[in-house]
C-alpha positions as CSV (number, residue, x, y, z in Angstrom):
1,M,70.0,-9.9,87.4
2,N,71.0,-12.7,89.5
3,P,73.9,-14.9,88.2
4,L,74.2,-17.1,90.7
5,I,70.9,-18.1,90.5
6,L,71.0,-18.5,86.5
7,A,73.7,-20.8,87.2
8,K,72.2,-23.1,89.5
9,I,69.4,-23.4,86.5
10,I,71.2,-23.7,84.2
11,S,73.3,-26.4,85.8
12,I,70.1,-28.3,86.6
13,L,68.8,-28.0,83.1
14,L,72.4,-29.2,82.0
15,V,71.9,-32.2,84.4
16,M,68.7,-33.4,82.8
17,L,69.9,-33.4,79.7
18,S,72.5,-35.5,81.1
19,A,70.4,-37.8,81.9
20,F,68.6,-37.8,78.6
21,M,72.2,-38.7,77.3
22,A,72.5,-41.8,79.0
23,V,70.1,-43.3,76.8
24,P,72.1,-43.2,73.9
25,F,75.3,-43.9,76.2
26,L,73.2,-47.3,76.5
27,I,72.9,-48.1,73.3
28,A,76.5,-47.3,72.6
29,L,77.2,-49.9,75.1
30,Y,74.7,-52.5,73.9
31,L,75.9,-52.4,70.3
32,H,79.2,-51.8,71.0
33,E,79.9,-48.4,69.5
34,T,83.2,-47.6,71.5
35,G,84.0,-44.5,69.6
36,S,80.3,-43.2,70.3
37,L,80.2,-44.8,73.9
38,I,83.9,-42.9,74.6
39,A,82.0,-39.3,73.9
40,F,79.0,-40.1,75.7
41,A,80.7,-41.0,78.5
42,E,83.3,-38.4,78.5
43,T,80.2,-35.6,77.6
44,I,78.0,-37.0,80.4
45,A,81.0,-36.9,83.5
46,G,81.9,-33.9,82.4
47,T,78.9,-32.0,82.9
48,V,77.6,-33.6,85.7
49,I,80.8,-33.1,87.6
50,L,81.0,-29.4,86.4
51,S,77.0,-29.0,86.9
52,S,76.9,-30.7,90.4
53,A,79.4,-28.7,91.9
54,I,78.0,-25.3,90.8
55,I,74.6,-27.0,92.3
56,V,76.7,-27.9,96.0
57,A,78.2,-24.7,96.1
58,L,75.0,-22.6,95.5
59,R,72.7,-25.0,97.6
60,K,72.8,-22.9,100.8
61,R,71.7,-19.8,99.1
62,R,68.1,-18.2,99.3
63,S,65.8,-19.0,96.7
64,E,64.5,-16.0,94.9
65,A,62.2,-14.9,92.7
66,I,63.4,-14.7,88.7
67,S,63.0,-11.4,86.8
68,V,61.9,-11.2,83.6
69,R,65.3,-10.5,82.3
70,D,66.5,-13.5,84.3
71,G,63.9,-15.1,82.3
72,F,65.2,-14.0,78.6
73,L,69.1,-14.5,79.5
74,M,68.5,-17.9,81.2
75,V,66.1,-19.4,78.1
76,S,68.8,-18.0,74.8
77,L,72.1,-19.2,77.5
78,S,69.9,-22.6,77.9
79,W,69.7,-23.3,74.2
80,V,73.2,-22.2,73.7
81,L,74.7,-24.1,76.3
82,A,72.5,-27.1,75.5
83,S,73.7,-27.0,72.0
84,V,77.2,-27.0,72.9
85,M,76.9,-29.9,75.5
86,G,74.9,-31.5,72.8
87,A,77.6,-31.1,70.1
88,M,80.4,-32.7,72.0
89,P,79.3,-36.3,71.3
90,F,79.4,-36.1,67.6
91,Y,82.7,-33.7,68.0
92,I,84.5,-36.0,70.3
93,S,83.6,-39.4,68.5
94,G,84.7,-38.0,64.9
95,C,81.1,-38.5,63.6
96,I,81.3,-34.6,62.9
97,P,85.2,-33.6,62.8
98,S,84.3,-29.7,62.8
99,F,83.1,-27.9,66.2
100,T,81.3,-25.6,64.1
101,D,79.6,-28.7,61.8
102,A,78.6,-30.5,65.3
103,F,77.0,-27.2,66.9
104,F,75.2,-26.2,63.6
105,E,73.8,-29.4,63.9
106,T,73.1,-30.1,67.6
107,M,71.6,-26.3,67.6
108,S,69.3,-27.7,64.7
109,G,68.1,-30.3,66.3
110,F,67.2,-28.3,69.6
111,T,65.6,-25.6,67.6
112,T,63.9,-28.1,65.6
113,T,64.7,-26.6,62.5
114,G,66.1,-30.1,61.0
115,A,68.6,-28.2,58.4
116,S,72.0,-30.6,58.3
117,I,75.6,-30.5,57.4
118,L,75.4,-34.4,56.8
119,T,75.8,-35.6,53.6
120,D,75.4,-39.2,54.8
121,V,73.2,-39.8,57.3
122,E,72.8,-43.4,57.0
123,S,77.0,-43.7,58.2
124,L,76.4,-42.6,61.8
125,P,76.7,-45.1,64.6
126,M,72.3,-45.7,66.0
127,S,73.4,-43.9,69.1
128,M,74.4,-41.2,67.2
129,L,71.1,-41.2,65.5
130,F,69.2,-41.5,68.2
131,W,70.6,-38.8,70.3
132,R,70.3,-36.6,66.9
133,S,66.6,-37.4,67.0
134,L,66.3,-37.0,70.8
135,T,67.7,-33.4,70.9
136,H,64.6,-32.7,68.5
137,W,62.2,-34.3,70.6
138,L,63.6,-32.6,73.9
139,G,64.1,-29.3,72.2
140,G,60.2,-29.8,70.5
141,M,58.2,-28.9,73.8
142,G,61.3,-26.4,75.3
143,I,64.0,-28.0,77.7
144,V,62.9,-25.2,79.4
145,V,59.3,-26.1,79.9
146,L,60.8,-29.6,81.1
147,T,62.5,-27.7,84.0
148,V,59.9,-25.5,84.6
149,A,58.1,-28.7,86.0
150,I,60.6,-29.4,88.5
151,L,61.9,-25.9,89.9
152,P,59.2,-25.2,92.3
153,L,61.0,-28.5,94.1
154,M,63.6,-26.5,94.4
155,G,62.2,-23.1,95.4
156,I,63.0,-21.3,92.2
157,G,59.4,-20.3,90.5
158,G,59.2,-20.6,86.6
159,L,56.6,-18.1,85.2
160,Q,59.3,-16.0,84.1
161,L,60.9,-19.1,81.9
162,I,58.2,-20.1,80.5
163,Q,56.9,-16.3,79.1
164,A,60.4,-16.0,77.4
165,E,60.5,-19.6,75.8
166,S,56.4,-20.4,75.3
167,P,56.1,-20.1,71.3
168,G,53.7,-18.0,70.6
169,P,52.6,-14.2,71.4
170,T,50.8,-15.6,74.9
171,V,51.3,-17.7,77.1
172,D,48.1,-20.1,77.6
173,R,47.6,-21.7,81.0
174,I,45.9,-25.0,81.4
175,T,46.1,-25.0,84.8
176,P,46.8,-22.2,87.3
177,R,49.9,-24.1,88.8
178,I,52.6,-23.2,85.7
179,A,54.6,-26.5,86.5
180,E,51.3,-28.4,86.5
181,T,50.7,-26.9,83.1
182,A,54.3,-27.9,82.1
183,K,53.9,-31.6,83.4
184,I,50.5,-31.7,81.5
185,L,52.1,-30.5,77.9
186,W,54.8,-33.3,78.3
187,L,51.8,-36.4,78.9
188,I,50.2,-34.8,76.0
189,Y,53.4,-35.3,74.1
190,I,54.7,-38.3,75.3
191,L,51.3,-39.8,74.8
192,F,51.3,-39.1,71.0
193,T,54.9,-39.8,70.5
194,A,53.9,-42.9,71.5
195,L,50.6,-43.3,69.4
196,Q,52.7,-42.3,66.5
197,T,55.5,-44.9,67.0
198,L,52.8,-47.6,67.6
199,L,51.3,-46.7,64.7
200,L,54.4,-46.8,62.8
201,V,55.7,-50.1,63.9
202,I,52.0,-51.3,62.6
203,G,53.4,-49.8,59.3
204,G,56.4,-52.3,59.1
205,M,58.6,-49.6,60.1
206,N,61.3,-51.2,63.0
207,L,61.5,-49.7,66.1
208,F,64.4,-47.6,66.2
209,D,63.0,-45.7,62.8
210,S,59.7,-45.5,64.2
211,L,60.8,-43.9,67.4
212,T,63.3,-41.3,66.0
213,H,60.8,-40.4,63.1
214,S,58.0,-40.1,65.7
215,F,60.6,-37.9,67.8
216,G,61.3,-35.7,64.4
217,T,57.6,-35.6,63.7
218,M,56.1,-34.4,67.3
219,A,58.9,-31.8,67.6
220,T,58.4,-30.2,64.0
221,G,61.7,-31.6,63.8
222,G,62.4,-33.5,60.4
223,F,65.4,-35.1,61.5
224,S,65.4,-38.3,59.7
225,T,67.4,-41.9,60.2
226,K,67.8,-42.0,56.3
227,N,69.1,-39.5,53.5
228,S,65.9,-39.4,51.8
229,S,64.4,-38.7,54.7
230,A,60.6,-40.0,54.9
231,G,60.5,-40.8,51.3
232,H,63.2,-43.7,51.9
233,F,60.1,-46.0,53.0
234,D,57.6,-44.9,49.9
235,S,54.6,-46.1,51.8
236,P,51.5,-44.3,51.4
237,Y,50.8,-45.4,55.3
238,I,53.8,-44.3,56.8
239,E,53.5,-40.7,54.8
240,G,49.6,-41.0,55.8
241,V,50.7,-41.4,59.8
242,I,53.4,-38.8,59.7
243,T,51.5,-36.1,57.8
244,V,48.1,-36.6,60.3
245,F,50.8,-36.1,63.2
246,M,52.5,-33.5,61.5
247,L,49.4,-31.5,61.6
248,L,48.5,-32.3,65.2
249,A,52.1,-31.2,66.3
250,G,50.9,-27.9,64.6
251,V,48.4,-27.4,66.7
252,N,48.5,-25.4,70.1
253,F,48.8,-28.3,72.7
254,T,46.2,-26.3,75.1
255,L,43.8,-27.4,72.4
256,H,45.2,-31.0,72.5
257,Y,44.1,-30.8,76.3
258,R,40.6,-29.4,75.6
259,M,39.9,-31.8,73.3
260,L,41.0,-34.9,75.5
261,T,39.3,-33.8,78.1
262,G,36.2,-32.8,76.2
263,R,35.6,-29.3,75.5
264,F,35.3,-29.5,72.1
265,K,33.3,-26.1,72.1
266,K,36.6,-24.3,72.1
267,L,37.5,-25.9,69.0
268,Y,34.6,-24.6,67.4
269,R,35.3,-21.2,68.3
270,D,39.2,-21.0,67.9
271,T,40.0,-19.1,64.9
272,E,43.6,-19.8,64.7
273,L,43.0,-23.6,64.4
274,K,40.1,-22.6,61.8
275,S,42.4,-20.7,60.1
276,Y,45.1,-23.2,60.1
277,L,43.2,-25.9,58.3
278,F,41.9,-23.9,55.9
279,I,45.3,-23.1,54.9
280,F,46.7,-26.6,54.9
281,F,43.8,-28.2,52.5
282,A,43.3,-25.2,50.4
283,S,47.3,-25.2,49.9
284,T,47.1,-28.9,49.2
285,A,44.5,-28.7,46.9
286,V,46.5,-26.1,45.0
287,V,49.6,-27.9,45.2
288,A,47.9,-31.0,43.8
289,Y,46.4,-28.8,41.3
290,F,49.8,-27.9,39.8
291,L,50.9,-31.5,40.2
292,Y,48.4,-33.3,38.5
293,G,49.5,-34.1,34.6
294,N,52.5,-32.2,35.4
295,T,54.7,-34.7,38.0
296,Y,52.2,-37.1,38.7
297,N,49.2,-38.8,36.5
298,T,46.5,-39.9,39.1
299,I,44.5,-37.4,41.9
300,G,46.0,-39.9,44.3
301,Q,49.5,-39.8,43.8
302,C,49.0,-35.9,43.3
303,L,47.3,-35.4,46.6
304,R,49.4,-37.7,48.4
305,Y,52.8,-36.0,47.9
306,A,50.7,-32.3,48.1
307,S,49.6,-33.3,51.8
308,F,52.3,-34.3,53.0
309,Q,54.8,-32.0,51.0
310,T,52.3,-29.0,52.5
311,A,52.1,-30.5,56.0
312,S,55.9,-30.5,56.2
313,I,56.6,-26.9,55.6
314,M,53.7,-25.4,56.8
315,T,54.5,-27.4,60.4
316,T,57.8,-26.3,59.9
317,T,58.9,-30.1,60.1
318,G,60.8,-30.5,57.2
319,F,60.5,-34.3,56.0
320,A,60.4,-35.2,52.5
321,T,59.3,-37.9,50.4
322,A,59.8,-35.8,47.0
323,D,62.3,-33.5,45.6
324,F,60.0,-30.4,45.3
325,E,62.2,-28.3,43.4
326,L,61.6,-30.6,40.6
327,W,58.0,-29.7,40.8
328,H,55.8,-27.2,38.8
329,H,56.8,-23.5,39.7
330,G,52.8,-22.9,40.7
331,G,53.4,-25.9,43.2
332,Q,56.9,-24.6,44.8
333,I,55.4,-21.1,45.0
334,V,52.6,-22.5,47.2
335,L,54.9,-23.8,49.4
336,F,58.0,-21.2,49.2
337,M,54.3,-18.6,50.9
338,L,53.5,-21.3,53.7
339,M,57.1,-21.5,54.9
340,F,56.4,-17.4,56.0
341,I,53.3,-19.3,58.0
342,G,54.5,-21.9,60.6
343,G,52.1,-23.8,63.2
344,C,50.0,-22.3,65.4
345,S,51.2,-20.5,68.8
346,G,51.7,-22.9,71.7
347,S,52.3,-25.5,69.1
348,T,56.0,-27.0,68.7
349,G,56.2,-25.7,64.8
350,G,58.3,-22.7,63.8
351,G,57.4,-19.6,61.7
352,I,55.7,-16.6,62.1
353,K,52.4,-18.5,63.4
354,V,48.8,-18.5,62.2
355,I,47.3,-16.6,64.7
356,R,49.5,-13.2,63.8
357,L,48.9,-13.2,60.5
358,V,45.4,-13.9,61.1
359,V,45.7,-10.5,63.5
360,L,47.8,-8.8,60.8
361,L,45.0,-9.0,58.4
362,K,41.7,-8.5,60.5
363,Q,43.7,-5.2,61.7
364,S,44.3,-4.2,58.0
365,I,40.8,-4.9,57.1
366,N,39.8,-2.8,60.0
367,E,42.3,0.2,58.5
368,I,40.5,-0.1,55.6
369,K,36.7,0.3,57.6
370,L,38.7,3.2,59.1
371,L,39.1,4.6,55.9
372,L,35.8,4.7,54.4
373,H,34.4,5.8,58.3
374,P,36.5,8.1,59.7
375,R,34.1,8.2,62.8
376,G,33.4,4.8,63.2
377,I,35.0,2.0,65.9
378,F,35.8,-1.0,64.8
379,T,37.2,-3.9,67.0
380,L,39.4,-6.9,66.0
381,R,38.4,-10.0,67.6
382,I,39.7,-13.5,67.9
383,S,37.8,-16.6,68.9
384,G,35.1,-14.1,70.2
385,N,37.4,-12.5,72.6
386,M,38.4,-8.7,71.5
387,V,42.3,-8.3,71.0
388,K,43.9,-5.4,73.0
389,K,45.7,-2.5,70.7
390,N,49.0,-3.6,72.8
391,I,48.9,-7.3,71.6
392,V,48.4,-5.9,67.8
393,Y,51.6,-3.3,68.5
394,S,53.6,-6.1,69.8
395,I,52.9,-8.3,66.8
396,S,53.7,-5.7,64.6
397,G,56.8,-5.0,66.2
398,F,57.6,-8.6,65.7
399,F,56.8,-8.9,62.2
400,F,59.6,-6.0,61.1
401,L,61.7,-7.8,63.6
402,Y,61.7,-11.1,61.9
403,A,61.5,-9.4,58.4
404,A,64.8,-7.5,59.7
405,V,66.7,-10.5,60.9
406,L,65.6,-12.3,57.9
407,L,67.3,-9.4,55.3
408,F,70.1,-9.9,57.5
409,I,71.1,-13.2,57.5
410,T,70.2,-13.0,53.8
411,F,72.9,-10.7,53.4
412,V,75.2,-12.7,55.6
413,V,74.6,-15.9,53.5
414,A,74.9,-13.9,50.0
415,S,78.1,-12.3,51.4
416,A,79.7,-15.3,50.9
417,G,79.1,-15.4,47.6
418,H,75.9,-17.7,47.3
419,D,73.2,-16.9,45.0
420,I,70.0,-15.2,46.1
421,T,67.7,-18.2,46.3
422,T,70.0,-19.9,48.3
423,S,70.9,-17.0,50.8
424,F,67.2,-15.8,51.4
425,T,65.5,-19.3,51.5
426,A,68.5,-20.5,53.8
427,A,67.9,-17.4,56.1
428,L,64.1,-18.1,55.9
429,T,63.9,-21.7,56.7
430,T,66.5,-21.2,59.5
431,L,64.4,-18.4,61.2
432,G,61.5,-20.1,60.7
433,N,62.7,-23.7,61.7
434,I,61.8,-25.1,58.5
435,G,64.7,-27.3,57.3
436,P,64.8,-27.7,53.5
437,G,64.5,-24.5,51.3
438,F,65.2,-23.9,47.6
439,G,68.4,-23.6,45.6
440,K,71.5,-25.3,46.6
441,V,69.4,-26.0,50.6
442,G,66.8,-28.3,48.8
443,P,65.2,-31.3,49.8
444,A,68.3,-33.1,48.2
445,E,70.9,-31.4,49.4
446,N,72.3,-30.2,52.9
447,F,74.2,-27.5,54.4
448,F,77.2,-28.6,54.7
449,F,78.7,-26.7,51.9
450,F,78.4,-23.1,53.9
451,E,81.3,-21.2,54.9
452,P,82.3,-21.7,58.8
453,Y,81.2,-18.1,59.6
454,V,77.9,-19.0,57.5
455,K,77.2,-21.5,59.7
456,W,77.1,-19.7,63.1
457,A,75.1,-17.0,61.5
458,L,72.8,-19.4,60.1
459,S,72.6,-21.1,63.9
460,F,71.8,-17.9,65.6
461,S,69.2,-17.1,63.0
462,M,67.8,-20.6,64.3
463,L,67.9,-19.9,67.7
464,V,66.3,-16.5,67.0
465,G,63.8,-18.1,65.3
466,R,63.1,-20.8,67.7
467,L,62.8,-17.9,70.8
468,E,60.6,-15.8,69.0
469,I,62.7,-13.3,67.9
470,Y,62.2,-11.0,71.2
471,T,63.7,-13.5,73.9
472,V,67.2,-13.2,71.5
473,L,67.3,-9.5,70.3
474,V,66.3,-7.7,73.9
475,L,69.6,-9.1,75.2
476,F,71.4,-6.6,72.4
477,S,69.7,-3.4,74.0
478,P,71.7,-1.7,76.3
479,R,68.5,-0.8,78.7
480,F,68.5,-4.8,79.1
481,W,72.0,-4.6,80.9
482,R,71.8,-1.5,83.2
483,V,71.4,-1.9,87.1
């Protein structure tokens, strides 16, 4: 393990975040938001001075390859320190007086969870609202992936970083060079963000709201600039645009690249994509069925609200256009089950991921076949390719650890005296990076009322969920720290 190299990389990351923070600083300057202006200025200055000093001190150090252990530690520390830095403007300005709350809000942003402690979002200065949404956008594709794109210029390889951060069971390279892959993914990400922003402006949103909601959509984060989330606009067109882009954000970004380059055969053969779309359309139909005649009186209304909320929960975005806790219990159960699924691997979505569930389902079917035909040989195939046993074992381990962390966080929340529905769904929605849950953390509620130690536990849950369980939990292994 090389702590000096890690310090250098993290310092580079924080300087880059400071550059992005300059945007809300300029917004605060333009709008004469004095408190926000000072808070951003102090955070940027402090971060740049400290990080630059570290970079300069290590400038003559010989470049070295990053080990796998370095990658795991680097990614986890990056998210934690980025959240500490990102929380400072909220805390210094007094917009969020408690550092615990400021850290929770920022961790929720960078991990694209969308869980909030703010009881009145619209009371925040515009510069702070922009920074809050920008944390989503940066965290969506991955701060570390952004850093990987420039590391080769500094003589530092980045494959171990993207393997640790990549939101899925495998890293699917688009090009042989990892830096080029990172750049292509970011270009696609920017393209979709710009396109959605344009479509929302056409639909009547102002530029500020269009941009911030596009940040939340493409990152599958869900932070809104309005207290009533996307439902504030009460527009079928706007909801339709957001629904489509939530679904796009939940798709593996390498498939977007193949689609944009005309390689459509890969799309037709992709098992995960077909399963993802099937789950969405089937769930939408079932939820709409339970809404018809119970909550809404027309099929159009049922499909409108069912499709939006299904996409929002399944992709772990967390936007809301209605309080689904008032819906028929049948529809609520469907949404609850979707909280366990998440988007596709290689997407900005959280959750367990569709591909893992498909693999486990197919493996279960093979086990049943094996009971009937003990001497049979049954291979597990995904998209026409055979899945190795070690991947199945890894997914099984992931699933167990996911359940273990879920139950542990549930216990921590419940230990403060909260009911089981609130405790379990608070743990589930933070671990799955979803945002709203049921009970006291429903779509019309927030996380403000939780005790400080519960908020820290939920912040940890967000981090573990965003970094795919193994990346964080491996740090708790004594073997990891052995020389």
